[in-house]
MIDOSE-1310 file (N, C-alpha, C; in nm, 2 decimals, decimal comma, always signed):
residues 272
msvt	+0,07/-0,13/-0,01/-0,02/+0,02/+0,01/+0,09/+0,10/+0,01; +0,22/+0,14/-0,02/+0,27/+0,27/-0,03/+0,39/+0,23/-0,15; +0,49/+0,29/-0,15/+0,62/+0,28/-0,23/+0,72/+0,21/-0,17; +0,73/+0,08/-0,27/+0,79/-0,02/-0,20/+0,91/-0,06/-0,35
ggei	+1,03/-0,05/-0,33/+1,16/-0,04/-0,46/+1,10/+0,02/-0,56; +1,06/+0,15/-0,52/+1,00/+0,24/-0,65/+0,88/+0,22/-0,71; +0,82/+0,10/-0,63/+0,67/+0,07/-0,74/+0,60/+0,07/-0,66; +0,48/+0,14/-0,68/+0,37/+0,18/-0,60/+0,26/+0,09/-0,64
krvt	+0,24/+0,02/-0,53/+0,17/-0,09/-0,52/+0,01/-0,05/-0,51; -0,01/+0,05/-0,44/-0,12/+0,14/-0,46/-0,11/+0,26/-0,43; -0,18/+0,36/-0,46/-0,18/+0,50/-0,44/-0,22/+0,54/-0,33; -0,24/+0,62/-0,24/-0,28/+0,63/-0,11/-0,24/+0,82/-0,12
thvl	-0,31/+0,89/+0,02/-0,26/+1,01/+0,10/-0,14/+0,98/+0,09; -0,06/+0,93/+0,17/+0,07/+0,90/+0,14/+0,16/+0,91/+0,06; +0,15/+0,87/-0,02/+0,19/+0,85/-0,17/+0,20/+0,96/-0,24; +0,04/+1,06/-0,25/+0,07/+1,17/-0,29/+0,15/+1,26/-0,17
hamk	+0,15/+1,25/-0,13/+0,24/+1,37/-0,01/+0,35/+1,36/-0,07; +0,41/+1,22/-0,07/+0,54/+1,20/-0,08/+0,60/+1,25/-0,24; +0,52/+1,24/-0,33/+0,52/+1,28/-0,45/+0,55/+1,46/-0,50; +0,49/+1,49/-0,41/+0,48/+1,65/-0,37/+0,65/+1,73/-0,34
erge	+0,66/+1,60/-0,20/+0,76/+1,65/-0,19/+0,90/+1,62/-0,26; +0,90/+1,51/-0,32/+0,97/+1,51/-0,41/+1,01/+1,54/-0,58; +0,88/+1,59/-0,61/+0,89/+1,69/-0,68/+0,83/+1,62/-0,84; +0,76/+1,51/-0,77/+0,71/+1,40/-0,90/+0,53/+1,44/-0,93
kiam	+0,52/+1,46/-1,07/+0,36/+1,57/-1,09/+0,28/+1,43/-1,02; +0,16/+1,45/-1,03/+0,07/+1,36/-0,98/-0,03/+1,35/-1,12; -0,07/+1,27/-1,16/-0,14/+1,25/-1,32/-0,34/+1,22/-1,25; -0,42/+1,32/-1,30/-0,51/+1,22/-1,26/-0,63/+1,27/-1,36
ltay	-0,72/+1,12/-1,40/-0,79/+1,18/-1,49/-0,96/+1,13/-1,43; -1,08/+1,15/-1,50/-1,15/+1,12/-1,44/-1,24/+1,01/-1,49; -1,30/+0,92/-1,48/-1,36/+0,76/-1,45/-1,48/+0,78/-1,43; -1,60/+0,69/-1,48/-1,73/+0,67/-1,47/-1,79/+0,55/-1,45
dfsm	-1,73/+0,44/-1,55/-1,76/+0,30/-1,55/-1,60/+0,23/-1,54; -1,65/+0,10/-1,54/-1,54/-0,03/-1,52/-1,46/-0,05/-1,63; -1,50/-0,01/-1,76/-1,43/-0,04/-1,83/-1,31/+0,07/-1,90; -1,39/+0,19/-1,90/-1,28/+0,32/-1,91/-1,16/+0,32/-1,76
aril	-1,25/+0,27/-1,64/-1,15/+0,30/-1,54/-1,04/+0,21/-1,55; -1,06/+0,10/-1,60/-0,99/-0,04/-1,61/-0,83/+0,01/-1,72; -0,91/+0,06/-1,83/-0,76/+0,15/-1,90/-0,71/+0,20/-1,84; -0,73/+0,33/-1,80/-0,68/+0,42/-1,71/-0,59/+0,37/-1,60
deag	-0,66/+0,26/-1,50/-0,56/+0,21/-1,40/-0,43/+0,13/-1,43; -0,51/+0,06/-1,54/-0,37/-0,02/-1,60/-0,28/+0,03/-1,68; -0,26/+0,16/-1,73/-0,22/+0,27/-1,80/-0,12/+0,33/-1,71; -0,13/+0,31/-1,59/-0,08/+0,39/-1,45/-0,10/+0,53/-1,41
idvl	-0,25/+0,53/-1,42/-0,30/+0,68/-1,37/-0,30/+0,70/-1,20; -0,25/+0,77/-1,15/-0,26/+0,78/-1,03/-0,37/+0,81/-0,96; -0,47/+0,91/-1,01/-0,59/+0,90/-0,92/-0,68/+0,92/-1,02; -0,81/+0,88/-0,99/-0,94/+0,82/-1,08/-1,04/+0,95/-0,96
lvgd	-1,09/+1,04/-1,08/-1,19/+1,13/-1,04/-1,33/+1,12/-1,06; -1,39/+1,01/-0,98/-1,53/+1,00/-1,04/-1,62/+1,12/-1,01; -1,59/+1,23/-1,09/-1,64/+1,32/-1,13/-1,79/+1,38/-1,14; -1,80/+1,47/-1,05/-2,00/+1,47/-1,13/-1,97/+1,54/-1,21
sasn	-1,89/+1,59/-1,31/-1,89/+1,57/-1,45/-1,98/+1,44/-1,53; -1,98/+1,34/-1,44/-2,05/+1,27/-1,50/-2,22/+1,30/-1,54; -2,27/+1,37/-1,48/-2,41/+1,47/-1,52/-2,35/+1,52/-1,64; -2,25/+1,59/-1,72/-2,23/+1,65/-1,81/-2,24/+1,56/-1,99
vmag	-2,08/+1,46/-1,92/-2,06/+1,34/-2,01/-2,11/+1,21/-2,03; -2,19/+1,20/-1,92/-2,26/+1,06/-1,96/-2,39/+1,06/-1,97; -2,47/+1,18/-1,87/-2,61/+1,17/-1,88/-2,66/+1,33/-1,97; -2,53/+1,40/-2,03/-2,64/+1,49/-2,10/-2,67/+1,65/-2,05
hett	-2,66/+1,64/-1,91/-2,69/+1,77/-1,86/-2,61/+1,86/-1,91; -2,67/+2,01/-1,92/-2,58/+2,12/-1,90/-2,52/+2,15/-1,82; -2,54/+2,11/-1,68/-2,45/+2,14/-1,56/-2,45/+2,01/-1,47; -2,37/+2,06/-1,36/-2,31/+1,95/-1,26/-2,42/+1,90/-1,18
lpit	-2,50/+2,02/-1,17/-2,61/+2,03/-1,07/-2,69/+1,94/-1,07; -2,74/+1,88/-1,18/-2,88/+1,74/-1,19/-2,85/+1,62/-1,10; -2,69/+1,57/-1,11/-2,67/+1,47/-1,04/-2,70/+1,38/-0,93; -2,76/+1,29/-0,84/-2,75/+1,27/-0,72/-2,68/+1,19/-0,66
ldqm	-2,66/+1,20/-0,51/-2,57/+1,10/-0,45/-2,57/+0,96/-0,47; -2,68/+0,92/-0,50/-2,70/+0,77/-0,54/-2,62/+0,72/-0,70; -2,67/+0,84/-0,81/-2,58/+0,84/-0,90/-2,46/+0,83/-0,88; -2,38/+0,90/-0,82/-2,23/+0,93/-0,76/-2,20/+0,79/-0,74
iyhg	-2,25/+0,78/-0,61/-2,23/+0,60/-0,57/-2,20/+0,50/-0,67; -2,36/+0,50/-0,78/-2,32/+0,40/-0,89/-2,20/+0,41/-0,96; -2,15/+0,53/-1,00/-2,06/+0,55/-1,09/-1,92/+0,51/-1,02; -1,94/+0,56/-0,87/-1,83/+0,50/-0,79/-1,78/+0,35/-0,79
qsvv	-1,90/+0,27/-0,76/-1,88/+0,16/-0,76/-1,84/+0,11/-0,86; -1,87/+0,11/-1,00/-1,87/+0,10/-1,09/-1,71/+0,09/-1,14; -1,63/+0,23/-1,13/-1,49/+0,23/-1,15/-1,40/+0,17/-1,01; -1,45/+0,15/-0,90/-1,32/+0,09/-0,78/-1,37/-0,01/-0,80
ravh	-1,46/-0,12/-0,88/-1,43/-0,24/-0,95/-1,32/-0,26/-1,00; -1,24/-0,19/-1,13/-1,18/-0,18/-1,17/-1,04/-0,16/-1,15; -1,04/-0,10/-1,03/-0,91/-0,06/-0,99/-0,82/-0,14/-0,91; -0,68/-0,15/-0,96/-0,57/-0,20/-0,85/-0,50/-0,14/-0,78
rsmv	-0,45/-0,03/-0,86/-0,35/+0,09/-0,83/-0,42/+0,23/-0,79; -0,47/+0,27/-0,87/-0,50/+0,42/-0,83/-0,59/+0,46/-0,72; -0,58/+0,56/-0,68/-0,63/+0,58/-0,60/-0,78/+0,69/-0,66; -0,91/+0,62/-0,54/-1,05/+0,69/-0,63/-1,09/+0,77/-0,56
vvdm	-1,11/+0,86/-0,58/-1,17/+1,00/-0,56/-1,32/+1,01/-0,58; -1,44/+1,02/-0,52/-1,56/+1,06/-0,52/-1,61/+1,18/-0,53; -1,69/+1,26/-0,63/-1,69/+1,39/-0,62/-1,84/+1,35/-0,54; -1,83/+1,47/-0,41/-2,00/+1,48/-0,36/-2,05/+1,59/-0,43
pfgs	-2,22/+1,57/-0,45/-2,31/+1,61/-0,55/-2,34/+1,73/-0,49; -2,39/+1,84/-0,57/-2,42/+1,97/-0,53/-2,55/+1,92/-0,40; -2,59/+2,01/-0,31/-2,68/+1,96/-0,24/-2,65/+1,87/-0,12; -2,53/+1,79/-0,11/-2,51/+1,65/-0,03/-2,40/+1,70/+0,08
yqsn	-2,37/+1,85/+0,06/-2,31/+1,89/+0,19/-2,29/+2,04/+0,19; -2,34/+2,13/+0,14/-2,31/+2,28/+0,15/-2,43/+2,29/+0,30; -2,53/+2,28/+0,25/-2,63/+2,35/+0,38/-2,61/+2,28/+0,54; -2,55/+2,15/+0,58/-2,55/+2,13/+0,70/-2,44/+2,05/+0,68
seia	-2,33/+2,05/+0,84/-2,22/+1,96/+0,82/-2,30/+1,82/+0,85; -2,39/+1,80/+0,95/-2,42/+1,63/+0,97/-2,48/+1,60/+0,87; -2,58/+1,65/+0,73/-2,57/+1,60/+0,64/-2,46/+1,55/+0,54; -2,36/+1,67/+0,55/-2,23/+1,65/+0,44/-2,17/+1,53/+0,54
lksa	-2,16/+1,50/+0,63/-2,09/+1,36/+0,73/-2,15/+1,25/+0,66; -2,31/+1,25/+0,67/-2,42/+1,14/+0,66/-2,36/+1,09/+0,50; -2,39/+1,21/+0,38/-2,34/+1,18/+0,27/-2,20/+1,12/+0,21; -2,10/+1,16/+0,30/-1,96/+1,11/+0,27/-1,93/+0,97/+0,34
ikim	-2,05/+0,96/+0,41/-2,02/+0,83/+0,46/-2,08/+0,71/+0,39; -2,17/+0,75/+0,34/-2,29/+0,68/+0,22/-2,21/+0,64/+0,12; -2,12/+0,72/+0,05/-2,02/+0,71/-0,03/-1,95/+0,64/+0,01; -1,86/+0,66/+0,10/-1,71/+0,57/+0,14/-1,78/+0,39/+0,17
kesg	-1,92/+0,40/+0,20/-1,92/+0,26/+0,23/-2,00/+0,17/+0,14; -2,08/+0,24/+0,05/-2,16/+0,19/-0,04/-2,03/+0,18/-0,19; -1,97/+0,26/-0,19/-1,89/+0,29/-0,33/-1,75/+0,21/-0,29; -1,72/+0,21/-0,20/-1,56/+0,17/-0,14/-1,47/+0,24/-0,21
ahav	-1,51/+0,38/-0,24/-1,40/+0,45/-0,29/-1,28/+0,46/-0,15; -1,18/+0,58/-0,20/-1,08/+0,61/-0,14/-1,06/+0,72/-0,05; -1,15/+0,80/-0,10/-1,20/+0,96/-0,05/-1,30/+1,05/-0,10; -1,34/+1,14/-0,04/-1,45/+1,22/-0,17/-1,35/+1,36/-0,15
kleg	-1,42/+1,46/-0,27/-1,38/+1,57/-0,32/-1,53/+1,68/-0,31; -1,48/+1,73/-0,26/-1,58/+1,89/-0,23/-1,51/+2,02/-0,25; -1,64/+2,09/-0,29/-1,61/+2,24/-0,36/-1,61/+2,36/-0,22; -1,54/+2,42/-0,24/-1,56/+2,55/-0,16/-1,42/+2,57/-0,06
gaev	-1,43/+2,69/+0,05/-1,34/+2,69/+0,15/-1,38/+2,74/+0,28; -1,38/+2,82/+0,32/-1,41/+2,86/+0,46/-1,58/+2,86/+0,47; -1,61/+2,88/+0,39/-1,81/+2,85/+0,37/-1,86/+2,71/+0,38; -1,77/+2,62/+0,34/-1,78/+2,48/+0,40/-1,65/+2,40/+0,49
edsi	-1,66/+2,47/+0,61/-1,56/+2,46/+0,69/-1,56/+2,37/+0,74; -1,73/+2,37/+0,89/-1,79/+2,28/+0,90/-1,77/+2,13/+0,85; -1,83/+2,11/+0,74/-1,85/+2,01/+0,65/-1,68/+1,90/+0,62; -1,64/+1,99/+0,60/-1,49/+1,94/+0,62/-1,45/+1,89/+0,72
rkil	-1,48/+1,96/+0,81/-1,39/+1,97/+0,91/-1,47/+1,81/+0,98; -1,61/+1,80/+0,94/-1,67/+1,69/+1,05/-1,70/+1,54/+0,97; -1,65/+1,57/+0,82/-1,58/+1,44/+0,75/-1,47/+1,42/+0,78; -1,37/+1,49/+0,80/-1,21/+1,48/+0,83/-1,23/+1,42/+0,96
qagi	-1,30/+1,44/+1,06/-1,30/+1,35/+1,22/-1,35/+1,19/+1,20; -1,45/+1,22/+1,09/-1,49/+1,08/+1,11/-1,35/+0,97/+1,02; -1,28/+1,03/+0,99/-1,13/+0,95/+0,92/-1,15/+0,91/+0,78; -1,24/+1,01/+0,74/-1,23/+0,99/+0,61/-1,13/+1,15/+0,52
pvmg	-1,09/+1,06/+0,42/-0,99/+1,14/+0,35/-1,05/+1,25/+0,28; -1,02/+1,40/+0,25/-1,11/+1,49/+0,16/-1,03/+1,52/+0,09; -1,06/+1,56/-0,05/-0,98/+1,64/-0,19/-1,06/+1,78/-0,19; -0,96/+1,93/-0,13/-1,04/+2,00/-0,16/-1,08/+2,11/-0,27
hlgl	-1,15/+2,20/-0,34/-1,15/+2,20/-0,49/-1,17/+2,36/-0,52; -1,08/+2,44/-0,53/-1,12/+2,60/-0,55/-1,09/+2,68/-0,70; -1,15/+2,78/-0,66/-1,13/+2,85/-0,83/-1,25/+2,81/-0,87; -1,27/+2,78/-0,99/-1,38/+2,79/-1,05/-1,44/+2,61/-1,02
tpqs	-1,59/+2,66/-0,95/-1,60/+2,56/-0,92/-1,80/+2,53/-0,95; -1,74/+2,46/-1,04/-1,86/+2,40/-1,11/-2,04/+2,40/-1,09; -2,03/+2,36/-0,93/-2,15/+2,36/-0,87/-2,24/+2,48/-0,84; -2,14/+2,59/-0,81/-2,17/+2,74/-0,81/-2,17/+2,83/-0,91
iykf	-2,19/+2,73/-1,04/-2,18/+2,82/-1,18/-2,32/+2,93/-1,17; -2,45/+2,92/-1,13/-2,54/+2,98/-1,16/-2,52/+3,13/-1,06; -2,41/+3,08/-0,95/-2,39/+3,22/-0,87/-2,27/+3,27/-0,98; -2,20/+3,21/-1,04/-2,06/+3,30/-1,07/-2,14/+3,34/-1,26
gtyt	-2,23/+3,27/-1,27/-2,29/+3,34/-1,41/-2,19/+3,30/-1,56; -2,06/+3,25/-1,52/-1,97/+3,19/-1,64/-1,90/+3,11/-1,59; -1,80/+3,06/-1,70/-1,73/+2,97/-1,69/-1,58/+3,01/-1,69; -1,60/+3,16/-1,67/-1,50/+3,24/-1,70/-1,36/+3,20/-1,57
vrak	-1,23/+3,25/-1,63/-1,13/+3,24/-1,53/-1,19/+3,31/-1,34; -1,14/+3,25/-1,28/-1,13/+3,29/-1,14/-1,01/+3,35/-1,09; -1,05/+3,47/-0,99/-0,94/+3,48/-0,88/-0,84/+3,58/-0,98; -0,89/+3,65/-1,10/-0,79/+3,75/-1,15/-0,78/+3,88/-1,09
edae	-0,89/+3,89/-0,99/-0,89/+4,04/-0,91/-0,79/+3,99/-0,76; -0,74/+4,07/-0,71/-0,66/+4,08/-0,61/-0,77/+4,04/-0,46; -0,86/+4,07/-0,46/-0,94/+4,04/-0,37/-0,98/+3,87/-0,34; -1,01/+3,84/-0,50/-1,04/+3,66/-0,51/-0,96/+3,66/-0,45
aekl	-0,84/+3,66/-0,50/-0,72/+3,57/-0,53/-0,64/+3,59/-0,36; -0,68/+3,65/-0,31/-0,64/+3,67/-0,16/-0,72/+3,55/-0,07; -0,87/+3,59/-0,10/-0,95/+3,47/-0,09/-0,89/+3,34/-0,11; -0,83/+3,29/-0,20/-0,86/+3,19/-0,25/-0,72/+3,13/-0,22
leda	-0,61/+3,19/-0,14/-0,50/+3,18/-0,09/-0,53/+3,12/+0,04; -0,64/+3,23/+0,10/-0,66/+3,19/+0,24/-0,76/+3,07/+0,25; -0,82/+3,04/+0,13/-0,90/+2,91/+0,17/-0,81/+2,78/+0,11; -0,71/+2,81/+0,06/-0,62/+2,69/+0,03/-0,53/+2,65/+0,18
rlld	-0,48/+2,74/+0,21/-0,40/+2,72/+0,36/-0,53/+2,68/+0,47; -0,64/+2,75/+0,46/-0,75/+2,69/+0,55/-0,73/+2,52/+0,53; -0,80/+2,50/+0,40/-0,81/+2,35/+0,37/-0,67/+2,24/+0,42; -0,55/+2,33/+0,38/-0,45/+2,25/+0,36/-0,45/+2,24/+0,56
qlgc	-0,47/+2,34/+0,67/-0,42/+2,34/+0,79/-0,58/+2,27/+0,86; -0,66/+2,21/+0,80/-0,78/+2,13/+0,86/-0,73/+1,98/+0,82; -0,68/+1,97/+0,68/-0,63/+1,83/+0,71/-0,65/+1,77/+0,55; -0,72/+1,82/+0,43/-0,71/+1,78/+0,31/-0,60/+1,72/+0,29
faiv	-0,60/+1,63/+0,21/-0,44/+1,59/+0,17/-0,44/+1,61/+0,01; -0,54/+1,67/-0,06/-0,48/+1,76/-0,16/-0,60/+1,85/-0,21; -0,57/+1,99/-0,29/-0,62/+2,05/-0,37/-0,67/+2,06/-0,51; -0,79/+2,05/-0,56/-0,80/+2,12/-0,71/-0,80/+2,21/-0,70
leki	-0,71/+2,32/-0,81/-0,74/+2,44/-0,83/-0,78/+2,45/-0,97; -0,90/+2,47/-0,97/-0,93/+2,50/-1,13/-0,95/+2,67/-1,19; -0,89/+2,64/-1,33/-0,93/+2,79/-1,46/-0,90/+2,89/-1,34; -0,75/+2,92/-1,27/-0,73/+3,02/-1,17/-0,62/+3,06/-1,30
paql	-0,52/+3,20/-1,27/-0,42/+3,26/-1,34/-0,31/+3,15/-1,26; -0,21/+3,14/-1,37/-0,09/+3,04/-1,34/-0,01/+3,09/-1,24; +0,01/+3,22/-1,22/+0,11/+3,26/-1,12/+0,03/+3,26/-0,96; -0,06/+3,27/-0,95/-0,14/+3,22/-0,84/-0,15/+3,07/-0,79
aktv	-0,16/+3,01/-0,91/-0,19/+2,88/-0,87/-0,02/+2,80/-0,82; +0,09/+2,90/-0,89/+0,21/+2,85/-0,84/+0,24/+2,89/-0,69; +0,17/+3,02/-0,67/+0,19/+3,10/-0,50/+0,10/+3,01/-0,44; +0,01/+2,95/-0,47/-0,07/+2,86/-0,37/+0,01/+2,73/-0,35
sesi	+0,06/+2,66/-0,47/+0,12/+2,52/-0,45/+0,26/+2,55/-0,39; +0,31/+2,66/-0,37/+0,41/+2,68/-0,26/+0,39/+2,70/-0,14; +0,28/+2,77/-0,12/+0,23/+2,80/+0,05/+0,19/+2,71/+0,10; +0,17/+2,58/+0,05/+0,07/+2,48/+0,12/+0,17/+2,37/+0,16
dvpt	+0,11/+2,27/+0,22/+0,19/+2,12/+0,22/+0,11/+2,00/+0,13; +0,02/+2,04/+0,08/-0,05/+1,94/+0,03/-0,04/+1,96/-0,13; -0,05/+1,87/-0,18/-0,06/+1,85/-0,36/-0,13/+1,93/-0,37; -0,12/+2,01/-0,50/-0,24/+2,09/-0,56/-0,25/+1,99/-0,71
igig	-0,36/+2,03/-0,75/-0,37/+1,97/-0,84/-0,45/+2,06/-1,00; -0,39/+2,07/-1,07/-0,45/+2,16/-1,15/-0,53/+2,15/-1,28; -0,61/+2,25/-1,31/-0,71/+2,20/-1,50/-0,74/+2,37/-1,47; -0,65/+2,40/-1,57/-0,68/+2,57/-1,66/-0,57/+2,63/-1,50
agpd	-0,47/+2,55/-1,45/-0,40/+2,68/-1,32/-0,25/+2,65/-1,38; -0,24/+2,63/-1,49/-0,10/+2,61/-1,53/-0,02/+2,55/-1,54; +0,15/+2,52/-1,50/+0,22/+2,39/-1,52/+0,28/+2,37/-1,36; +0,28/+2,47/-1,28/+0,32/+2,46/-1,14/+0,26/+2,40/-1,05
tdgq	+0,11/+2,35/-1,05/+0,04/+2,27/-0,96/+0,16/+2,15/-0,92; +0,11/+2,08/-0,82/+0,18/+1,91/-0,79/+0,11/+1,84/-0,94; +0,02/+1,85/-0,94/-0,02/+1,76/-1,06/-0,14/+1,83/-1,18; -0,16/+1,74/-1,27/-0,27/+1,79/-1,37/-0,40/+1,69/-1,36
vlvt	-0,50/+1,78/-1,38/-0,64/+1,68/-1,39/-0,68/+1,74/-1,53; -0,80/+1,66/-1,60/-0,87/+1,64/-1,70/-1,00/+1,54/-1,71; -1,08/+1,59/-1,80/-1,16/+1,54/-1,79/-1,14/+1,41/-1,92; -1,18/+1,30/-1,88/-1,10/+1,18/-2,00/-1,18/+1,17/-2,11
hdml	-1,32/+1,21/-2,11/-1,37/+1,21/-2,24/-1,32/+1,34/-2,34; -1,29/+1,41/-2,24/-1,24/+1,58/-2,36/-1,12/+1,55/-2,41; -1,03/+1,47/-2,32/-0,87/+1,43/-2,35/-0,87/+1,33/-2,45; -0,96/+1,22/-2,44/-0,96/+1,14/-2,53/-1,03/+1,19/-2,67
gitk	-1,10/+1,32/-2,68/-1,14/+1,35/-2,78/-1,34/+1,26/-2,86; -1,39/+1,22/-2,69/-1,49/+1,18/-2,72/-1,58/+1,26/-2,74; -1,53/+1,37/-2,60/-1,65/+1,47/-2,65/-1,61/+1,60/-2,78; -1,73/+1,66/-2,81/-1,69/+1,74/-2,97/-1,68/+1,84/-2,96
dfnp	-1,77/+1,94/-2,88/-1,78/+2,07/-2,88/-1,69/+2,13/-2,75; -1,62/+2,12/-2,67/-1,59/+2,19/-2,57/-1,42/+2,21/-2,59; -1,40/+2,31/-2,62/-1,25/+2,37/-2,65/-1,14/+2,46/-2,57; -1,19/+2,47/-2,43/-1,13/+2,55/-2,38/-0,97/+2,54/-2,42
rflr	-0,91/+2,64/-2,37/-0,74/+2,70/-2,37/-0,69/+2,58/-2,31; -0,73/+2,50/-2,19/-0,68/+2,43/-2,15/-0,64/+2,31/-2,18; -0,71/+2,25/-2,25/-0,73/+2,13/-2,29/-0,65/+2,08/-2,40; -0,57/+1,97/-2,36/-0,51/+1,91/-2,50/-0,60/+1,80/-2,52
ryae	-0,62/+1,75/-2,64/-0,67/+1,58/-2,70/-0,56/+1,54/-2,70; -0,55/+1,46/-2,65/-0,45/+1,30/-2,69/-0,47/+1,22/-2,80; -0,64/+1,26/-2,79/-0,69/+1,12/-2,93/-0,78/+1,21/-3,02; -0,84/+1,17/-3,12/-0,98/+1,20/-3,16/-1,05/+1,05/-3,17
lfqv	-1,09/+1,02/-3,06/-1,22/+0,93/-3,08/-1,36/+0,96/-3,11; -1,41/+1,04/-3,12/-1,50/+1,10/-3,16/-1,53/+1,08/-3,30; -1,42/+1,08/-3,40/-1,42/+1,03/-3,52/-1,36/+0,92/-3,54; -1,28/+0,83/-3,49/-1,24/+0,73/-3,46/-1,37/+0,65/-3,43
igea	-1,42/+0,64/-3,36/-1,56/+0,59/-3,35/-1,65/+0,56/-3,39; -1,66/+0,67/-3,46/-1,79/+0,71/-3,58/-1,76/+0,65/-3,69; -1,61/+0,64/-3,74/-1,60/+0,58/-3,89/-1,56/+0,43/-3,84; -1,55/+0,39/-3,72/-1,59/+0,23/-3,74/-1,71/+0,19/-3,71
tqhy	-1,83/+0,27/-3,65/-1,95/+0,25/-3,66/-2,00/+0,23/-3,79; -1,94/+0,36/-3,83/-2,02/+0,33/-4,03/-1,97/+0,21/-4,08; -1,84/+0,16/-4,04/-1,76/+0,10/-4,11/-1,87/-0,05/-4,10; -1,90/-0,06/-3,99/-1,96/-0,19/-3,91/-2,10/-0,16/-3,99
iadv	-2,22/-0,06/-3,95/-2,33/-0,07/-4,06/-2,29/-0,10/-4,19; -2,17/-0,10/-4,25/-2,16/-0,10/-4,44/-2,17/-0,21/-4,43; -2,11/-0,31/-4,35/-2,03/-0,46/-4,30/-2,19/-0,54/-4,30; -2,26/-0,48/-4,23/-2,41/-0,57/-4,19/-2,49/-0,55/-4,32
kdhk	-2,47/-0,41/-4,36/-2,59/-0,39/-4,47/-2,55/-0,47/-4,60; -2,40/-0,50/-4,61/-2,37/-0,56/-4,74/-2,32/-0,68/-4,73; -2,37/-0,77/-4,62/-2,40/-0,92/-4,61/-2,25/-0,96/-4,54; -2,17/-0,85/-4,51/-2,01/-0,90/-4,48/-1,97/-0,93/-4,39
fpdk	-2,06/-0,90/-4,31/-2,08/-0,96/-4,16/-2,21/-1,00/-4,08; -2,18/-1,12/-3,99/-2,08/-1,18/-4,00/-2,03/-1,32/-4,14; -1,88/-1,33/-4,09/-1,85/-1,43/-4,23/-1,84/-1,56/-4,21; -1,79/-1,58/-4,24/-1,80/-1,78/-4,24/-1,69/-1,82/-4,12
teqy	-1,61/-1,72/-4,07/-1,54/-1,75/-3,96/-1,61/-1,68/-3,84; -1,70/-1,62/-3,83/-1,76/-1,54/-3,70/-1,88/-1,62/-3,68; -1,95/-1,74/-3,75/-2,04/-1,78/-3,72/-2,04/-1,94/-3,62; -2,10/-2,01/-3,58/-2,10/-2,18/-3,52/-2,14/-2,24/-3,56
């Protein structure tokens, strides 16, 4: 369950902290189902985030808000069954922790018991301090999330870069220090200026994971469907596509359709 002879048998919070200390970058991607999680885990990904982005990429919603706690647990179960090495973190969905720390604790316990995940992630700083504190006191590892927090999209009104102004940047830095002091094991920094992300990363002991936050965070995360080019219309500056699977899958499907209609599939070697 730790680094042995240079080989990580299971990525844990301890392993992530050690990676930051020695300057090794942390690679994180999202996963929502068994098949994809198995591929990513065997490829060597450090952390798999069962993100509430499943609301967008799996269910087609405009925002992350509609996805429920039970739906997040279902996706978490599917991912955990596939994983042998990666750490699995499940997002706490909108409404499961913001209003009351007791509700937050019950939600986190339900995620951990029913999904088998290794940690939870939630958005916000001082405004959710009580919830974070309560969850941590129960022995549940918490990953924080600052900057652009998609569950607050209707408050922001836009997906633009956050913390460009001095006041918001200072609050973000204060929130990061608070999450560090409370005991969060890592913090996602989403869509903030690169220099601010660098300052935050150098100011706290726990690893930072950036998305649209420049190269100086301790790790990076992307939505897998964006990284693989399965999604087609999402093209922010921070996204690098490592494949164009929308086109590849479409062409394969067209080939299959043609073979079926032309009586080429199945052939004699593909029957009993």
